[in-house]
MIZA-533059 format. One record per residue (C-alpha): x, y, z; residue number from 1. Coordinates in Angstrom, 3 decimals, always signed. Layout:
<nutors>
NUTOR|east|north|up|num
NUTOR|X|Y|Z|NUM
...
</nutors>
This chain:
<nutors>
NUTOR|east|north|up|num
NUTOR|+115.045|+198.930|+74.806|1
NUTOR|+117.601|+197.106|+76.362|2
NUTOR|+121.084|+197.385|+76.377|3
NUTOR|+123.066|+195.898|+73.319|4
NUTOR|+125.596|+193.410|+75.387|5
NUTOR|+121.564|+192.053|+76.114|6
NUTOR|+121.643|+190.265|+72.846|7
NUTOR|+122.193|+186.952|+71.566|8
NUTOR|+124.320|+187.987|+68.638|9
NUTOR|+127.831|+188.101|+70.465|10
NUTOR|+129.444|+190.673|+67.676|11
NUTOR|+125.790|+193.084|+68.675|12
NUTOR|+127.650|+196.410|+69.130|13
NUTOR|+131.083|+195.956|+67.488|14
NUTOR|+133.457|+197.421|+65.735|15
NUTOR|+137.366|+196.402|+65.057|16
NUTOR|+139.808|+199.101|+64.877|17
NUTOR|+144.155|+199.146|+63.466|18
NUTOR|+146.609|+201.075|+63.584|19
NUTOR|+148.854|+202.272|+60.799|20
NUTOR|+152.592|+200.913|+61.038|21
NUTOR|+154.114|+204.556|+61.960|22
NUTOR|+151.215|+204.880|+64.296|23
NUTOR|+151.746|+201.449|+66.461|24
NUTOR|+155.897|+202.628|+65.519|25
NUTOR|+155.767|+206.138|+67.274|26
NUTOR|+154.031|+204.520|+70.531|27
NUTOR|+156.374|+201.759|+70.828|28
NUTOR|+159.017|+204.348|+71.088|29
NUTOR|+157.065|+206.474|+73.984|30
NUTOR|+156.657|+203.353|+75.591|31
NUTOR|+160.215|+202.776|+76.106|32
NUTOR|+161.102|+206.872|+76.612|33
NUTOR|+158.570|+206.940|+79.307|34
NUTOR|+159.862|+204.068|+81.489|35
NUTOR|+163.083|+206.008|+81.570|36
NUTOR|+165.864|+204.226|+83.222|37
NUTOR|+163.643|+201.951|+85.442|38
NUTOR|+162.427|+199.983|+82.546|39
NUTOR|+162.972|+197.149|+81.110|40
NUTOR|+164.735|+198.248|+78.022|41
NUTOR|+167.478|+200.959|+80.426|42
NUTOR|+170.188|+199.661|+78.698|43
NUTOR|+169.853|+201.905|+76.370|44
NUTOR|+170.912|+204.968|+75.671|45
NUTOR|+170.592|+208.707|+74.037|46
NUTOR|+172.255|+208.011|+71.091|47
NUTOR|+170.061|+204.958|+70.502|48
NUTOR|+166.705|+205.414|+72.020|49
NUTOR|+167.567|+208.760|+68.728|50
NUTOR|+167.677|+205.886|+66.392|51
NUTOR|+165.100|+204.206|+67.132|52
NUTOR|+162.936|+206.808|+65.934|53
NUTOR|+164.683|+207.646|+62.509|54
NUTOR|+164.635|+203.905|+62.089|55
NUTOR|+161.798|+202.426|+59.480|56
NUTOR|+161.886|+199.252|+61.872|57
NUTOR|+162.542|+200.043|+65.697|58
NUTOR|+161.997|+197.195|+66.804|59
NUTOR|+164.413|+195.090|+64.688|60
NUTOR|+166.722|+197.672|+65.659|61
NUTOR|+166.064|+197.006|+69.529|62
NUTOR|+165.843|+193.639|+69.267|63
NUTOR|+169.570|+193.660|+67.846|64
NUTOR|+170.272|+196.166|+71.049|65
NUTOR|+169.236|+193.613|+73.190|66
NUTOR|+171.132|+190.671|+71.325|67
NUTOR|+174.220|+192.496|+71.413|68
NUTOR|+173.984|+194.096|+74.750|69
NUTOR|+172.247|+191.521|+77.007|70
NUTOR|+172.599|+188.102|+78.580|71
NUTOR|+168.721|+187.422|+77.381|72
NUTOR|+167.740|+184.517|+76.509|73
NUTOR|+166.148|+185.335|+73.875|74
NUTOR|+167.679|+185.611|+69.776|75
NUTOR|+167.418|+188.438|+68.504|76
NUTOR|+164.611|+186.959|+65.863|77
NUTOR|+162.474|+185.319|+68.280|78
NUTOR|+162.755|+188.957|+70.840|79
NUTOR|+161.497|+190.709|+67.595|80
NUTOR|+158.501|+188.220|+66.699|81
NUTOR|+157.436|+188.474|+70.099|82
NUTOR|+157.916|+192.196|+70.120|83
NUTOR|+155.428|+192.096|+67.436|84
NUTOR|+153.327|+189.910|+68.639|85
NUTOR|+152.963|+191.542|+71.978|86
NUTOR|+152.061|+194.778|+69.950|87
NUTOR|+149.012|+192.967|+68.297|88
NUTOR|+147.790|+191.620|+71.930|89
NUTOR|+147.566|+194.862|+72.726|90
NUTOR|+145.224|+196.177|+69.923|91
NUTOR|+143.328|+193.056|+70.203|92
NUTOR|+143.050|+194.195|+73.999|93
NUTOR|+141.829|+197.854|+73.164|94
NUTOR|+138.829|+196.374|+70.585|95
NUTOR|+137.178|+193.910|+73.315|96
NUTOR|+137.534|+197.076|+75.729|97
NUTOR|+136.181|+199.575|+73.145|98
NUTOR|+133.754|+197.430|+72.499|99
NUTOR|+132.650|+196.112|+76.084|100
NUTOR|+132.170|+199.892|+76.459|101
NUTOR|+129.298|+200.483|+73.778|102
NUTOR|+127.290|+197.303|+74.561|103
NUTOR|+127.007|+199.278|+78.241|104
NUTOR|+126.222|+202.193|+76.642|105
NUTOR|+123.920|+201.808|+74.056|106
NUTOR|+119.727|+201.248|+74.320|107
NUTOR|+118.649|+199.301|+71.807|108
NUTOR|+115.350|+198.333|+70.181|109
NUTOR|+114.314|+195.384|+67.362|110
NUTOR|+112.549|+195.515|+64.863|111
NUTOR|+111.439|+194.547|+61.441|112
NUTOR|+110.514|+195.098|+57.312|113
NUTOR|+108.855|+191.442|+57.755|114
NUTOR|+106.448|+189.765|+59.795|115
NUTOR|+106.592|+186.613|+57.438|116
NUTOR|+109.890|+184.789|+58.623|117
NUTOR|+109.139|+181.505|+59.409|118
NUTOR|+112.828|+181.756|+62.200|119
NUTOR|+111.919|+185.010|+63.356|120
NUTOR|+108.434|+183.405|+63.938|121
NUTOR|+109.560|+180.535|+65.825|122
NUTOR|+112.689|+182.785|+67.521|123
NUTOR|+110.683|+185.471|+68.828|124
NUTOR|+107.134|+184.834|+68.976|125
NUTOR|+107.113|+181.747|+71.074|126
NUTOR|+107.198|+179.041|+68.275|127
NUTOR|+104.173|+181.080|+66.034|128
NUTOR|+102.134|+181.022|+69.195|129
NUTOR|+102.486|+184.904|+69.553|130
NUTOR|+101.825|+187.775|+67.971|131
NUTOR|+103.402|+190.379|+65.908|132
NUTOR|+102.283|+194.298|+65.534|133
NUTOR|+103.182|+196.435|+62.974|134
NUTOR|+103.722|+200.258|+63.383|135
NUTOR|+103.867|+202.870|+60.562|136
NUTOR|+106.849|+205.086|+61.742|137
NUTOR|+106.740|+206.503|+57.644|138
NUTOR|+103.445|+208.283|+59.903|139
NUTOR|+105.094|+210.344|+61.546|140
NUTOR|+106.249|+213.197|+61.211|141
NUTOR|+109.933|+214.373|+59.678|142
NUTOR|+111.273|+216.627|+62.976|143
NUTOR|+109.707|+213.890|+65.112|144
NUTOR|+112.409|+212.851|+68.100|145
NUTOR|+112.009|+209.287|+67.302|146
NUTOR|+113.093|+209.581|+63.405|147
NUTOR|+115.904|+211.068|+64.113|148
NUTOR|+116.379|+207.793|+66.205|149
NUTOR|+115.812|+204.891|+63.821|150
NUTOR|+118.345|+203.152|+61.011|151
NUTOR|+118.415|+201.117|+59.147|152
NUTOR|+120.820|+197.438|+59.031|153
NUTOR|+123.828|+197.100|+57.593|154
NUTOR|+124.589|+193.199|+56.401|155
NUTOR|+128.117|+192.442|+56.097|156
NUTOR|+130.914|+190.077|+56.587|157
NUTOR|+133.377|+191.805|+58.097|158
NUTOR|+133.106|+194.248|+61.747|159
NUTOR|+132.762|+197.594|+60.931|160
NUTOR|+135.951|+199.087|+60.480|161
NUTOR|+136.534|+202.643|+62.898|162
NUTOR|+140.763|+202.468|+61.662|163
NUTOR|+140.302|+205.624|+60.109|164
NUTOR|+138.635|+207.473|+63.464|165
NUTOR|+140.999|+205.623|+66.162|166
NUTOR|+143.688|+207.343|+63.641|167
NUTOR|+142.133|+210.646|+63.092|168
NUTOR|+142.108|+211.273|+67.337|169
NUTOR|+145.265|+210.361|+67.969|170
NUTOR|+146.538|+213.242|+65.376|171
NUTOR|+144.457|+215.259|+67.751|172
NUTOR|+141.629|+215.625|+65.429|173
NUTOR|+137.923|+215.270|+65.966|174
NUTOR|+136.684|+211.586|+66.535|175
NUTOR|+133.050|+210.708|+65.412|176
NUTOR|+130.659|+210.507|+68.067|177
NUTOR|+128.097|+208.447|+66.056|178
NUTOR|+130.351|+205.356|+66.438|179
NUTOR|+127.817|+203.743|+68.732|180
NUTOR|+125.584|+203.871|+65.938|181
NUTOR|+127.206|+203.025|+63.582|182
NUTOR|+128.733|+199.927|+65.679|183
NUTOR|+124.577|+199.076|+66.405|184
NUTOR|+123.728|+198.887|+62.531|185
NUTOR|+126.681|+196.235|+61.606|186
NUTOR|+125.440|+193.149|+61.710|187
NUTOR|+126.727|+189.842|+59.928|188
NUTOR|+125.041|+188.525|+56.754|189
NUTOR|+124.286|+185.413|+58.977|190
NUTOR|+121.300|+188.063|+60.031|191
NUTOR|+120.192|+189.695|+56.692|192
NUTOR|+116.998|+187.675|+56.757|193
NUTOR|+115.723|+189.919|+59.443|194
NUTOR|+115.602|+193.602|+57.624|195
NUTOR|+115.876|+194.461|+60.873|196
NUTOR|+115.977|+198.619|+61.722|197
NUTOR|+117.091|+199.969|+65.294|198
NUTOR|+115.822|+202.733|+67.524|199
NUTOR|+119.021|+203.437|+69.140|200
NUTOR|+119.167|+205.856|+72.408|201
NUTOR|+122.633|+206.294|+73.924|202
NUTOR|+122.421|+205.461|+77.863|203
NUTOR|+124.701|+204.640|+81.063|204
NUTOR|+124.927|+200.707|+81.941|205
NUTOR|+123.174|+201.267|+85.285|206
NUTOR|+119.951|+202.622|+83.868|207
NUTOR|+117.316|+200.527|+83.449|208
NUTOR|+115.874|+199.332|+80.356|209
NUTOR|+112.574|+201.262|+79.790|210
NUTOR|+109.621|+201.954|+76.936|211
NUTOR|+109.757|+204.313|+74.474|212
NUTOR|+106.690|+205.478|+72.930|213
NUTOR|+105.831|+204.775|+69.196|214
NUTOR|+103.339|+205.038|+66.856|215
NUTOR|+100.121|+203.311|+67.106|216
NUTOR|+100.093|+200.016|+66.437|217
NUTOR|+98.974|+200.003|+62.606|218
NUTOR|+98.163|+195.808|+62.612|219
NUTOR|+98.096|+192.845|+64.799|220
NUTOR|+99.011|+189.108|+63.788|221
NUTOR|+98.650|+186.656|+65.039|222
NUTOR|+100.374|+183.663|+64.875|223
NUTOR|+99.789|+180.247|+63.218|224
NUTOR|+99.635|+178.193|+65.984|225
NUTOR|+98.531|+180.507|+68.431|226
NUTOR|+95.764|+179.330|+71.222|227
NUTOR|+92.151|+179.721|+70.400|228
NUTOR|+91.984|+182.193|+74.080|229
NUTOR|+95.113|+184.119|+73.221|230
NUTOR|+93.705|+185.021|+69.832|231
NUTOR|+89.993|+185.308|+71.148|232
NUTOR|+91.868|+187.973|+73.068|233
NUTOR|+94.357|+189.611|+70.597|234
NUTOR|+90.719|+190.165|+67.901|235
NUTOR|+89.217|+192.087|+71.074|236
NUTOR|+92.087|+194.618|+71.283|237
NUTOR|+91.889|+194.722|+68.309|238
NUTOR|+88.181|+195.850|+67.520|239
NUTOR|+88.176|+198.546|+71.113|240
NUTOR|+91.216|+200.348|+69.611|241
NUTOR|+90.655|+200.150|+65.627|242
NUTOR|+93.531|+197.965|+64.816|243
NUTOR|+93.801|+195.437|+61.788|244
NUTOR|+94.077|+192.001|+62.855|245
NUTOR|+95.560|+189.191|+60.873|246
NUTOR|+96.102|+185.698|+61.237|247
NUTOR|+99.102|+183.759|+60.083|248
NUTOR|+98.553|+180.686|+57.878|249
NUTOR|+100.851|+178.186|+56.899|250
NUTOR|+100.780|+177.242|+53.487|251
NUTOR|+99.729|+173.326|+52.928|252
NUTOR|+102.352|+173.165|+49.649|253
NUTOR|+105.085|+175.477|+50.499|254
NUTOR|+107.421|+176.647|+53.298|255
NUTOR|+105.332|+179.599|+53.773|256
NUTOR|+103.132|+181.758|+55.454|257
NUTOR|+100.323|+184.261|+54.441|258
NUTOR|+98.059|+186.755|+56.857|259
NUTOR|+95.173|+186.183|+56.653|260
NUTOR|+92.057|+189.188|+57.381|261
NUTOR|+90.587|+188.004|+60.819|262
NUTOR|+89.392|+191.937|+61.446|263
NUTOR|+89.972|+195.603|+59.725|264
NUTOR|+88.275|+198.879|+61.040|265
</nutors>
């Protein structure tokens, strides 16, 4: 199992979040108050800060006050656009940092329901010269810890929207400790052909990749372009351990593969 930041998908284990306008306005006013009389907005009086708190458009009001009370070169409208842009940039930066932490905090092992994908044999099995192992996770008892770490991947055209979780956290509520899992099982529609399942384990960025005990191998599928000596070794292993062995056969008239039995215990 490896860290999520080691995969070839730049969006792997990512979410996005936005804050409601009211929340952003409150944080905006709080930042002004924290700066006090040494900050950028020290020209504001106590009464004007109170007016900002009551305003439905505090950034617009601040831009107006700044234009009236300072010699800044920005026009009122330009300064207002700057404040909005700065707020959005801060939220985007928070998104990037949160996803960076997620990617370095979870170990993931990718599995698939498919053994007949042309693309996956090309990408993950040495251009059809490698092999695939089939595991039967359904044979594990429900109380086995591994079954509670296995999740089906959800494919969508948007990242998972975690805004509600972050809003709840700001209000002092209980934030979800499942965001890492949720992020890891949401992928772009482009990957849907993989029909992926994932083993997901919370881990630290300094912990090395590791192996995880799995069910006994149910079958071995040898690539259609495997070398003869590799095929011979895999068949011998299957016979020794009582594992079924198949060889992938390329159709002569379709872009399709099908397994042919080489050995059955």
